[in-house]
C-alpha positions as CSV (number, residue, x, y, z in Angstrom):
1,M,-0.1,-0.1,0.0
2,R,1.3,3.4,-1.0
3,W,0.3,6.8,0.4
4,E,-0.7,8.3,-2.3
5,D,-3.9,5.2,-3.0
6,L,-5.2,5.7,0.8
7,K,-8.7,7.2,0.9
8,V,-9.3,6.9,4.9
9,Y,-6.8,8.3,7.5
10,R,-7.1,7.0,10.7
11,P,-6.3,9.6,13.5
12,L,-4.3,9.4,16.3
13,S,-5.1,10.4,19.9
14,K,-3.0,13.1,21.3
15,E,-0.9,11.1,23.4
16,E,0.2,9.1,20.2
17,L,1.3,12.4,18.6
18,K,4.4,13.0,20.2
19,P,5.6,9.5,19.6
20,A,4.3,9.4,16.2
21,F,6.0,12.4,15.4
22,K,9.4,11.1,16.4
23,N,9.2,7.8,14.9
24,F,7.9,9.5,11.4
25,A,11.1,11.5,11.4
26,K,13.1,8.6,12.3
27,I,11.9,6.9,9.4
28,I,12.9,9.9,7.0
29,A,16.0,10.2,9.0
30,D,17.0,6.9,8.5
31,Q,16.3,7.0,4.6
32,I,18.4,10.1,4.1
33,T,21.4,9.4,6.5
34,P,23.4,8.1,3.3
35,F,23.3,11.6,1.8
36,G,25.0,13.5,5.0
37,F,21.9,14.3,7.0
38,S,21.6,13.5,10.7
39,L,18.5,14.3,12.7
40,H,18.7,17.1,15.5
41,G,15.0,17.5,16.9
42,R,12.7,18.3,14.0
43,K,15.4,19.4,11.6
44,L,17.5,16.7,9.1
45,I,20.7,18.7,8.9
46,A,23.8,18.1,6.3
47,V,27.0,20.3,6.1
48,S,27.9,21.0,2.3
49,N,31.1,22.8,2.2
50,D,30.8,26.3,3.9
51,L,26.8,25.8,4.1
52,L,24.3,24.0,6.3
53,H,21.3,22.4,4.5
54,I,18.1,22.1,6.5
55,I,15.2,20.0,6.5
56,H,12.3,21.3,8.9
57,L,9.7,19.6,10.0
58,D,7.5,22.3,11.4
59,T,5.4,21.4,14.1
60,R,4.6,24.5,15.4
61,G,1.2,25.1,14.0
62,S,-0.8,25.3,17.2
63,W,-0.4,27.8,20.4
64,A,-1.6,25.0,22.2
65,G,1.4,23.0,21.5
66,L,2.1,19.8,19.1
67,N,-0.8,19.2,17.0
68,E,-1.4,16.7,14.1
69,F,-0.5,19.4,11.3
70,F,3.0,19.7,10.1
71,K,4.7,21.5,7.2
72,I,8.3,21.4,5.7
73,E,10.7,23.9,5.1
74,I,13.8,23.7,3.3
75,S,16.9,25.6,4.3
76,I,20.2,27.0,3.9
77,V,22.0,28.2,6.7
78,A,25.9,29.9,6.1
79,V,27.7,27.7,8.9
80,S,29.0,30.6,10.2
81,D,25.7,32.2,11.3
82,K,24.6,31.2,14.5
83,S,21.9,33.0,15.1
84,P,19.3,29.9,14.0
85,F,20.8,27.6,16.7
86,T,22.2,30.0,19.7
87,R,19.7,33.1,19.5
88,G,16.7,31.4,18.8
89,F,16.6,33.2,15.4
90,E,14.1,31.7,12.4
91,L,16.0,29.9,9.6
92,T,17.3,31.4,6.5
93,G,17.3,30.9,2.8
94,V,13.8,29.1,3.4
95,K,12.3,27.4,0.5
96,K,8.9,25.9,1.3
97,I,8.7,21.9,-0.2
98,E,5.7,23.0,-2.2
99,H,7.6,25.4,-4.4
100,L,10.2,22.8,-5.2
101,V,8.1,19.9,-5.5
102,M,5.2,19.8,-8.0
103,G,2.0,18.3,-6.7
104,I,2.9,18.2,-3.3
105,K,0.6,19.8,-0.3
106,D,1.6,23.0,1.8
107,H,1.1,21.0,4.9
108,Y,0.2,17.4,6.4
109,R,-1.5,15.6,9.1
110,I,-0.2,12.8,10.8
111,T,-2.5,9.9,11.1
112,Q,-2.0,5.9,12.0
113,E,-0.4,5.8,8.5
114,Y,2.6,8.1,9.2
115,P,4.7,5.7,8.0
116,L,3.6,5.3,4.4
117,L,3.6,9.4,4.6
118,A,7.2,8.9,5.7
119,D,8.2,7.0,2.6
120,F,6.1,9.1,0.3
121,L,7.7,12.3,1.4
122,T,11.4,10.6,1.6
123,G,11.2,9.7,-2.1
124,K,10.2,13.5,-3.3
125,I,12.7,14.6,-0.8
126,I,15.6,12.4,-2.4
127,E,13.8,13.3,-6.1
128,N,13.9,17.1,-5.8
129,V,15.0,18.4,-3.0
130,L,18.5,17.1,-2.5
131,P,19.2,17.9,-6.5
132,Y,17.9,21.7,-5.0
133,F,20.9,21.4,-2.5
134,D,23.5,20.1,-4.6
135,R,23.0,22.6,-6.9
136,Y,23.9,25.3,-4.1
137,N,26.3,23.1,-2.1
138,H,28.7,26.4,-1.7
139,S,28.3,29.7,-0.4
140,K,29.7,31.0,-3.7
141,K,26.7,28.9,-5.7
142,I,24.4,31.5,-3.7
143,L,25.8,34.4,-4.5
144,D,26.2,33.6,-8.2
145,D,22.4,33.4,-7.9
146,R,21.1,36.2,-6.2
147,K,17.9,36.7,-7.8
148,S,16.9,33.6,-6.1
149,F,18.2,34.8,-2.8
150,K,16.8,38.3,-2.8
151,P,17.5,40.2,0.7
152,G,14.2,41.3,2.0
153,D,11.8,38.6,1.5
154,L,10.6,38.1,5.0
155,V,9.1,34.8,4.1
156,E,12.8,33.5,2.7
157,R,14.3,35.5,5.4
158,N,17.7,35.6,3.0
159,D,19.6,38.4,4.3
160,N,21.6,36.9,6.8
161,L,22.1,34.1,4.2
162,V,23.4,37.2,2.0
163,L,25.4,38.5,4.8
164,F,27.4,35.6,6.0
165,C,27.9,34.0,2.3
166,E,29.5,37.1,1.5
167,L,31.7,37.5,4.5
168,Q,32.9,34.1,3.9
169,N,34.0,35.0,0.7
170,Q,35.6,38.3,1.3
171,M,33.1,40.5,0.0
172,N,30.9,43.4,0.6
173,I,28.2,44.1,-2.2
174,E,25.0,44.0,0.0
175,A,26.8,43.0,3.4
176,N,27.3,46.6,4.8
177,K,23.7,47.6,3.6
178,I,22.2,44.6,5.3
179,I,24.3,44.9,8.8
180,D,22.9,48.6,8.8
181,K,19.1,47.4,8.4
182,M,19.8,44.7,11.1
183,L,21.1,47.2,13.6
184,T,18.4,49.7,12.9
185,F,15.6,46.9,13.3
186,Y,16.6,45.4,16.2
187,S,17.8,48.9,17.4
188,S,14.2,50.0,17.6
189,I,12.9,47.1,19.4
190,Y,15.8,47.0,22.2
191,P,16.8,50.7,22.3
192,D,18.8,50.0,25.5
193,R,20.3,46.9,24.3
194,S,19.5,44.9,27.1
195,Q,18.8,42.1,25.0
196,L,20.9,40.8,21.9
197,N,24.0,42.7,23.5
198,E,26.2,40.0,22.1
199,Y,24.8,40.2,18.8
200,F,24.5,43.9,18.5
201,D,28.9,43.8,19.3
202,E,28.9,40.8,16.4
203,L,27.2,43.2,13.7
204,E,29.2,46.1,14.8
205,L,32.9,44.3,14.7
206,Y,31.7,43.3,10.9
207,K,30.7,46.6,10.1
208,E,34.0,48.1,11.4
209,G,35.7,45.1,9.7
210,L,34.4,46.2,6.3
211,R,35.0,50.0,6.7
212,T,38.8,49.3,7.6
213,N,39.3,46.1,5.0
214,D,39.6,44.3,8.0
215,W,39.5,40.8,6.6
216,T,41.5,39.1,9.5
217,T,39.5,40.1,12.2
218,I,36.1,39.1,10.3
219,G,37.3,35.6,9.4
220,Q,38.5,34.8,13.0
221,K,35.0,35.9,14.0
222,L,33.5,33.5,11.3
223,D,35.5,30.4,12.7
224,I,34.6,31.1,16.0
225,N,31.1,31.0,14.9
226,K,31.1,28.0,12.8
227,M,33.0,26.2,15.9
228,E,30.2,27.1,18.0
229,V,27.5,26.2,15.4
230,L,29.3,22.6,14.8
231,R,29.6,22.0,18.7
232,K,25.9,22.9,19.1
233,L,24.9,20.5,16.6
234,K,27.0,18.0,17.8
235,I,29.0,17.8,14.3
236,K,32.4,16.8,13.7
237,E,34.2,19.5,11.5
238,G,34.8,18.2,8.0
239,R,32.2,16.0,8.1
C-alpha cells in the first residue's frame, strides 16, 4: 500500500502524537542519512562545504502545542551564522517544499498511516530536494544566483544568508547595507540593548571590519561562530 493510494486516514490521539512524530522523523532520517543528513530534533541537517542544508519538519502550528498538522521547510544557512542555533532566530534561505516539489501539499497531517507518509515524503525529498541542495552546495553558488535569494523577503529570510555568504567570501556588495538594516531594526526593538547585546557587538565588528577592510578580524569571528554551531549540533568538523 502506498500513501498516494489511501482513501481513509485514521486519526491519532493526543497521547499518540508525540511518539508518532518522533518515529515519523526517524523513518525519514534513516533513509536520507546516507546522503549526509543527521537528525537534530525536528531538523535534518547536512554540512555542505561552508553551508548547512536543513529539512525542517515544522510542527509549530498551534499555540496549544503539538498538533497533528505540520509543514516542511527547506533551508540553507551559512555555517558561520549561529543565530538560528544559539539565539533562537528563524532559519534562513527558506523555501517551502511545495515550491520545489510539483503537486505536493503545503501541510500534512500525522495519522496512524504515518509510516506510509514518511516513505512518500522521503521519496519526494530524494527526487527533488536533494538536487536543489546540490545546486547550492557552496556559498559562492548562493552569491552567483542572487535573484533566487533576494534580501528583504520576509518569508524566505535571505538577509543573513546573503550577509554571511558574502563575509565568508570576503565580499561587500550587500553586506554593509544588510548590517545597517539589522542594526536599525533591532535597535528599534531593544533601544537599550539589554537583550541581544552580543549580537549587536557581532554586527558592529563586521561593520568596522568592512569599513577598514580588516578581513582577518572578520574571518576569526566567522571561524569562532562555525566552531560554536558545529559544537551545538554535535557535528564534527570535516564531516
